[in-house]
C-alpha positions in Angstrom: 6.2 21.8 -21.0 2.4 20.6 -20.9 0.7 18.5 -18.1 -0.9 16.4 -21.3 2.5 15.2 -22.6 4.0 14.1 -19.4 0.9 12.1 -18.6 1.1 10.7 -22.2 4.9 9.9 -21.9 4.2 8.3 -18.5 1.6 6.3 -19.2 2.9 4.8 -22.4 6.4 3.9 -20.6 4.3 2.2 -17.5 2.1 0.2 -20.2 5.2 -1.0 -21.8 7.0 -1.7 -18.9 3.9 -4.2 -17.6 4.0 -5.6 -21.3 7.6 -6.1 -21.4 9.3 -6.8 -17.9 6.6 -8.2 -16.4 6.2 -10.7 -19.4 10.3 -11.2 -18.5 9.6 -11.4 -15.1 7.1 -14.1 -15.6 9.4 -16.6 -17.8 12.1 -16.1 -15.5 10.3 -17.1 -12.4 8.3 -19.8 -13.9 4.7 -18.8 -13.2 2.4 -21.7 -14.1 -1.3 -22.2 -13.7 -0.8 -26.1 -13.7 0.0 -25.1 -10.1 -3.1 -25.0 -7.7 -3.0 -21.9 -5.4 -3.3 -21.7 -2.2 -6.6 -19.6 -2.1 -7.9 -23.2 -3.6 -5.6 -25.9 -1.2 -6.5 -24.1 1.8 -10.0 -22.6 1.3 -11.6 -22.0 4.7 -14.0 -19.3 3.4 -12.6 -16.9 6.2 -8.8 -15.6 5.0 -8.1 -18.6 2.2 -10.9 -17.8 -0.6 -10.2 -17.6 -4.7 -11.7 -14.2 -6.1 -12.1 -14.0 -9.5 -9.0 -11.1 -11.2 -11.0 -8.3 -11.0 -12.3 -8.4 -7.3 -8.9 -9.2 -6.4 -7.0 -6.5 -8.0 -9.9 -4.1 -6.5 -9.0 -5.6 -3.3 -5.3 -5.5 -3.6 -5.0 -1.9 -5.1 -7.3 -0.5 -2.9 -5.1 -1.9 0.0 -1.9 -0.7 -1.2 -2.8 2.3 -2.8 -4.5 5.0 0.1 -3.4 8.5 0.3 0.5 7.0 -0.3 0.6 7.9 -3.9 -0.6 11.1 -3.7 1.1 12.3 0.0 4.8 11.8 -1.2 5.1 12.8 -4.6 3.6 16.2 -4.0 5.9 16.6 -0.7 8.8 15.2 -3.0 8.0 17.8 -5.5 10.4 20.1 -3.3 13.4 18.7 -5.5 11.5 19.6 -8.6 9.2 17.6 -11.0 11.6 15.9 -13.0 13.7 13.7 -10.3 10.3 12.9 -9.2 9.1 11.8 -12.3 11.6 9.9 -13.2 11.9 7.8 -10.0 7.8 6.6 -10.2 8.1 5.6 -13.7 11.9 4.0 -13.2 10.9 2.7 -9.5 7.7 1.8 -11.0 8.8 -0.7 -13.2 12.1 -2.2 -12.0 11.7 -1.7 -8.3 8.4 -1.4 -6.8 6.6 -3.6 -9.4 9.2 -6.5 -9.0 8.3 -6.6 -5.1 4.9 -6.5 -5.4 4.5 -9.2 -7.9 7.6 -11.3 -6.6 5.8 -10.9 -2.7 2.6 -12.2 -4.0 4.1 -15.0 -6.1 7.0 -16.2 -3.4 3.9 -15.8 -1.1 1.8 -18.3 -3.1 4.9 -20.8 -3.7 5.0 -20.9 0.2 1.7 -21.6 0.9 0.3 -18.7 1.2 2.4 -17.6 4.1 4.2 -14.3 5.0 7.5 -12.4 3.6 8.4 -13.3 7.4 7.7 -17.1 7.1 9.7 -16.6 3.5 12.7 -15.6 5.6 12.5 -18.3 7.7 12.4 -21.1 4.8 15.2 -19.5 3.0 17.2 -17.7 5.5 16.7 -18.9 9.2 14.3 -19.0 11.7 16.0 -15.9 13.7 15.4 -13.8 10.5 12.1 -14.7 10.6 11.9 -13.6 14.2 13.3 -10.0 14.0 11.4 -9.3 10.5 8.2 -10.5 12.3 8.7 -8.1 15.2 9.6 -5.3 12.8 6.9 -5.4 10.5 4.4 -6.1 13.6 5.5 -3.0 15.3 5.5 -1.1 11.7 1.7 -2.3 10.8 1.1 -0.8 14.6 2.4 2.6 13.3 0.8 2.3 10.1 -2.5 1.8 12.5 -2.5 4.2 14.7 -1.9 6.9 11.9 -4.4 6.0 9.3 -7.1 5.9 12.6 -6.0 9.5 13.1 -6.0 10.3 9.9 -9.6 8.7 8.8 -10.9 9.9 12.6 -10.1 13.2 11.6 -11.2 13.3 8.2 -14.8 12.2 9.5 -14.8 14.7 12.2 -13.8 17.4 9.4 -15.8 16.1 6.8 -19.2 14.4 8.2 -20.5 13.6 4.4 -17.1 11.2 4.3 -17.9 9.6 7.5 -22.0 9.0 6.5 -20.8 7.9 2.7 -17.8 5.4 4.3 -20.6 3.8 6.7 -23.4 3.6 3.7 -20.2 2.0 1.8 -19.8 -0.8 4.5 -23.3 -1.9 4.2 -23.3 -2.4 0.5 -20.4 -4.0 0.6 -22.2 -6.5 3.2 -25.2 -7.0 0.9 -23.0 -7.1 -2.2 -21.0 -10.0 -0.9 -24.3 -11.8 0.4 -25.8 -11.5 -3.3 -22.6 -12.6 -5.1 -21.4 -15.6 -3.3 -24.4 -16.6 -1.3 -27.3 -15.7 -3.8 -25.6 -16.7 -6.9 -25.9 -12.8 -8.5 -23.2 -12.6 -11.4 -20.4 -10.6 -10.6 -21.1 -8.4 -13.9 -24.6 -7.4 -12.8 -24.0 -7.3 -8.9 -20.9 -4.6 -10.3 -23.3 -2.7 -12.3 -25.8 -2.4 -9.7 -23.0 -1.9 -6.6 -21.4 0.8 -8.8 -24.4 3.1 -8.9 -25.9 2.3 -5.1 -22.2 3.4 -4.3 -22.6 6.6 -6.1 -25.8 6.6 -4.2 -24.2 6.0 -0.9 -21.7 9.4 -1.9 -24.8 11.3 -2.6 -27.2 10.1 0.6 -23.7 10.7 2.8 -23.6 14.4 1.3 -27.0 15.4 2.3 -26.6 13.1 5.6 -23.8 13.8 7.5 -22.8 12.2 10.7 -21.2 14.7 12.9 -19.2 13.3 15.7 -15.7 14.3 17.7 -12.4 12.9 16.3 -12.1 11.2 19.5 -15.5 9.2 19.2 -14.5 8.2 15.7 -11.2 6.9 17.1 -13.0 4.3 19.2 -15.7 3.5 16.4 -12.8 2.9 14.0 -11.0 0.9 16.7 -14.2 -1.5 17.1 -14.8 -1.6 13.0 -10.9 -2.8 12.2 -11.4 -5.3 15.0 -14.6 -7.1 13.2 -13.2 -6.5 9.6 -9.9 -8.1 10.8 -11.7 -11.4 11.8 -14.3 -12.0 9.5 -14.8 -13.9 6.1 -13.2 -11.7 3.4 -16.1 -12.8 1.1 -18.7 -10.7 3.7 -16.8 -7.6 4.0 -13.1 -7.2 2.6 -13.6 -8.6 -1.0 -16.7 -6.9 -1.9 -16.2 -3.3 -0.2 -12.4 -3.0 -1.6 -13.7 -4.1 -4.6 -16.6 -1.4 -4.9 -14.3 1.2 -3.4 -11.9 0.5 -6.7 -14.5 2.2 -8.7 -14.5 5.3 -6.9 -10.4 5.5 -7.4 -11.0 4.4 -11.3 -13.5 7.3 -11.7 -11.0 9.5 -10.0 -8.4 8.2 -12.2 -10.6 8.6 -15.3 -12.1 12.0 -14.2 -8.4 13.7 -13.7 -6.9 11.8 -17.0 -9.7 13.4 -19.1 -9.5 17.0 -17.8 -6.0 17.3 -17.6 -6.4 16.2 -21.7 -9.1 19.0 -21.7 -7.7 21.5 -19.6 -4.1 21.3 -21.0 -2.3 22.9 -18.2 1.0 24.0 -18.1 4.0 23.1 -15.8 4.8 25.9 -13.8 7.0 24.2 -11.4 10.6 24.4 -11.7 12.1 21.1 -12.9 14.7 21.0 -10.9 15.5 23.1 -7.7 18.4 21.3 -6.3 20.2 18.6 -4.3 19.9 20.2 -1.0 16.7 21.9 -0.1 16.4 23.3 3.5 18.5 20.4 4.9 16.5 18.0 3.0 19.1 16.0 0.7 17.6 14.6 -2.5 19.2 11.1 -1.7 18.1 9.4 0.6 15.2 11.8 1.3 13.4 11.7 -2.2 13.5 7.4 -2.5 12.0 7.4 1.4 9.4 10.1 0.7 8.1 9.5 -2.8 7.3 5.6 -1.1 4.1 4.3 -2.6 4.5 5.9 -6.2 7.5 3.8 -6.8 8.2 1.4 -4.1 6.8 0.5 -1.0 7.5 -2.1 2.1 4.0 -2.4 3.2 2.6 -3.7 -0.6 4.8 -6.5 -0.2 2.6 -7.0 3.5 -0.6 -7.0 1.5 1.0 -9.0 -1.7 2.2 -11.8 1.2 -0.7 -11.8 3.3 -4.1 -11.0 2.2 -3.9 -11.1 -1.4 -1.7 -14.4 -1.9 -4.9 -16.5 0.0 -7.3 -14.7 -2.8 -5.3 -15.6 -5.8 -7.2 -17.6 -8.4 -4.4 -18.9 -10.5 -0.8 -17.9 -11.0 -1.1 -15.7 -14.3 -3.1 -13.6 -12.0 0.0 -12.5 -9.9 1.4 -10.5 -13.2 -2.0 -8.2 -13.1 -2.6 -8.0 -9.7 1.3 -7.2 -8.2 2.8 -5.9 -11.5 -0.2 -3.8 -13.0 -1.5 -2.9 -9.3 2.1 -1.2 -8.7 2.0 0.3 -12.3 -1.5 1.8 -11.8 -0.4 3.0 -8.6 2.7 4.9 -10.4 -0.1 6.5 -12.9 -2.3 8.0 -10.0 1.5 9.1 -8.4 2.2 11.0 -11.9 -1.4 12.6 -11.8 -0.4 13.9 -7.9 2.3 15.4 -9.8 0.9 17.0 -12.3 -1.9 18.5 -9.4 1.1 20.7 -8.0 3.2 21.7 -10.8 0.6 23.2 -12.6 -0.1 25.8 -9.4 2.4 28.6 -9.1 4.7 28.6 -6.0 2.7 30.8 -4.1 -1.0 28.9 -4.9 1.1 26.1 -4.1 2.3 27.0 -0.4 -1.5 28.2 0.5 -3.4 24.9 -0.9 -0.7 23.0 1.4 -0.9 25.0 4.5 -4.9 24.8 4.0 -4.6 20.8 4.0 -1.8 19.8 3.2 -1.0 17.5 0.3 -4.1 16.0 -0.2 -6.0 19.4 -0.3 -3.6 20.2 -2.9 -4.7 17.1 -4.9 -8.7 17.3 -4.3 -8.5 21.3 -5.4 -6.5 20.3 -8.6 -8.4 17.3 -9.7 -11.8 19.4 -9.1 -10.3 22.1 -11.1 -10.0 19.5 -14.0 -13.1 17.8 -13.7 -14.8 21.3 -14.0 -13.8 21.3 -17.7 -16.1 18.7 -18.5 -19.3 20.3 -16.3 -18.4 18.8 -12.8 -19.3 21.0 -10.4 -15.9 22.2 -8.6 -17.4 21.9 -5.0 -18.5 18.9 -6.1 -15.2 17.6 -7.5 -13.3 18.5 -4.6 -16.4 16.3 -2.1 -16.0 13.8 -4.4 -12.1 13.2 -4.4 -11.8 13.9 -0.9 -14.3 11.0 -0.4 -12.8 8.8 -2.4 -9.3 9.3 -0.6 -11.1 8.7 2.8 -12.3 5.4 1.6 -9.0 4.3 0.4 -7.7 5.1 3.6 -10.3 3.5 5.7 -9.6 0.4 3.3 -5.6 0.5 4.2 -6.3 1.2 7.8 -8.5 -2.3 8.3 -6.2 -4.5 5.8 -3.3 -3.5 7.9 -5.5 -4.7 11.1 -5.8 -8.5 9.4 -2.1 -8.0 8.4 -1.1 -7.6 11.8 -2.9 -10.2 12.9 -1.4 -12.9 10.3 2.0 -11.8 11.5 1.2 -12.1 15.0 -0.3 -15.6 14.3 2.9 -16.7 12.3 4.8 -15.5 15.4 3.4 -17.8 17.8 2.9 -20.6 15.5 4.4 -24.0 16.6 6.6 -25.7 14.5 3.9 -28.6 14.5 1.4 -26.2 13.4 -0.1 -26.6 17.1 -2.5 -23.4 18.1 -2.0 -21.8 21.3 -4.5 -19.0 22.8 -1.7 -16.2 21.1 -2.8 -17.8 17.4 -6.4 -17.4 18.1 -7.6 -14.7 15.4 -9.8 -12.9 18.1 -6.7 -13.0 20.8 -4.4 -11.9 18.4 -6.7 -9.1 16.8 -7.2 -7.6 20.1 -3.8 -7.5 21.1 -3.2 -5.4 17.9 -6.3 -3.1 18.0 -5.9 -2.2 21.7 -2.0 -1.3 21.5 -2.9 0.4 18.2 -5.7 2.2 19.2 -3.6 3.7 22.3 -0.8 4.9 19.8 -3.5 6.8 18.5 -5.1 7.9 21.3 -1.3 9.1 22.0 -1.0 11.2 18.6 1.1 9.8 15.5 2.8 12.9 15.5 5.4 11.3 17.9 6.0 8.3 15.8 5.4 9.4 12.2 8.7 10.7 11.3 10.1 7.0 11.3 7.5 5.7 9.4 8.7 6.9 5.9 12.3 4.8 7.0 10.6 1.9 8.6 8.1 1.5 5.1 11.1 1.7 3.0 13.4 -1.1 5.0 10.4 -3.0 4.8 11.0 -3.0 0.6 14.2 -3.7 1.1 13.7 -6.7 3.1 11.1 -8.2 1.1 13.7 -7.8 -2.0 16.1 -9.7 0.4 13.6 -12.4 0.8 12.6 -13.3 -2.6 16.2 -13.3 -3.8 17.0 -15.7 -1.3 13.8 -18.2 -2.2 14.9 -17.4 -6.0 18.4 -18.4 -5.0 17.4 -21.6 -3.0 15.4 -22.4 -6.4 18.5 -22.1 -8.6 15.8 -19.5 -10.3 17.3 -16.4 -12.1 17.4 -13.2 -9.0 19.2 -10.7 -10.8 16.4 -8.5 -11.2 16.4 -8.2 -7.4 19.5 -7.7 -6.5 20.1 -4.1 -7.8 16.6 -2.7 -6.2 17.6 -4.2 -2.8 21.1 -3.0 -2.3 19.9 0.5 -3.6 17.0 0.3 -0.8 19.2 -0.9 1.7 21.9 2.3 0.8 18.4 4.4 0.7 17.3 3.3 4.2 20.3 3.3 6.5 21.4 6.6 4.8 18.0 8.0 6.0 18.1 6.0 9.5 21.7 7.5 9.9 20.1 10.9 9.5 17.0 10.5 11.1 19.3 9.0 14.4 21.4 12.3 13.8 18.3 14.8 14.1 16.7 13.4 16.4 19.5 13.3 18.9 20.0 16.8 18.7 16.2 17.3 19.1 16.6 14.9 22.4 14.3 12.2 21.0 15.4 9.5 22.1 12.4 7.0 21.7 12.9 7.4 18.0 16.6 7.1 18.3 16.2 3.8 19.9 14.0 2.8 17.5 15.8 4.2 14.9 18.9 2.4 15.9 17.2 -0.9 16.4 15.8 -0.8 12.6 19.7 -0.5 11.6 20.5 -3.6 13.8 17.8 -5.3 12.2 18.7 -4.9 9.0 22.9 -5.1 9.2 21.7 -9.0 10.6 19.3 -9.9 8.4 22.0 -8.9 5.5 24.7 -10.8 7.4 22.5 -13.6 7.3 21.4 -13.8 4.1 24.5 -13.2 2.2 25.7 -16.9 1.7 22.3 -17.9 0.7 22.4 -15.2 -2.0 25.9 -15.4 -3.1 27.0 -18.7 -2.1 25.9 -21.7 -0.1 22.1 -22.2 -0.3 20.1 -23.4 2.3 18.9 -26.8 2.5 15.1 -26.6 3.7 12.1 -26.7 2.0 11.5 -24.0 -0.7 7.8 -23.9 0.2 5.2 -25.6 -2.0 5.2 -26.0 -5.5 9.2 -24.2 -5.9 
């Protein structure tokens, strides 16, 4: 089979899904622009700030993408390209897109609150507390892991470090120009994108060489500042501008695939059990961001819901953003499938899935005149920029959850709800994990991330049930993801007991118990008795 055929069919299916199933969700959930969003009703210029659709899509897409839709599909390719591609398409349209859209919309109808707060309103306070603890701990793992990844990238690729620092300065200038000096978004975007690529060029000319340990310290200071500053000065403009890097990379990859027409050399299906890894549940845990990811629900109900200008934008941001990421995942699969088995193993050994992806995109771009070295550097720089985006977004999300956990019923503020204190605690603990090394805790992250997805689907389904809306589109994905997660946790517990890694065993057992408790608490809400509590503003 030719890669062009796979790419075109995948893109058409995703587009049809957006137009048809996306419209179905809008109708069933009652999206209505007459309702004012929290970005307007709670506007504070720090976290709540309305953003134009392309700006918010840029932030949302940059935050949820990272390296996830690249690493996961390539790793899952051990089962063959057919099951991975099918899960990306089915998962993106009926699982991930529904979760992302639903999380964003549910948060908007609950005043911009997180999934944990939605669970409290519709299921109960105990469920909220359990979810908040779990989500915050998971985000600590994300902070530790991405700090390591970005610091390692900056240490090994100094030009990426220089470019990223210049990106940050450019974003601040862009934010002041658009939000404080009245420069139009169109003119600002043209100038900003030109300067963005100039930053990349200057970064290559003046690489900043520092050790990984020094970069970890610098990154921890950066994410503290990024978490507490107003969204308009850094978060919105930087993510918006960075999104053009990924759009350019996707366009370059698509053009390159169409021109080169690489043949798929990977086997379509290699088996259910590959070296002790079972297709169920490993495939559905590994692909993650390419089909469904719990982290997305934290972004949608964390930062994006506080910037949504009108309700109808939720489909474009939540559902559309997920399907664009699914397209990126298909491109990632193509970069692995056109290689022979020996070449794939060689590239994986040299630098993992990111190296496979960067090498493939560079080869595709070379077909229309981009030098291979420049294409590979551009791709690597783009990925590092998005990993940094995911890092500071995770810090802000962890701060939100920490503040909500300690917020009193009356809304009274305490020292632990102070954004500087809550951010400081989060960054310090995440930093400790970062210096310890993420590999000791990373094996649990895949299961934790997908459990987040199941819990997000549970929260949205409970809310829709309480408000009398149709939630059937959420029940099957929820049940399936719980089955995937609980099975994966059992396998993880078993393997870590054999390896005497009892810390991970305890963590996995905690997640398993959390899932069961929340399922038990939500049973009556989903299948019978409804909660007689406020169902959120504008329900």
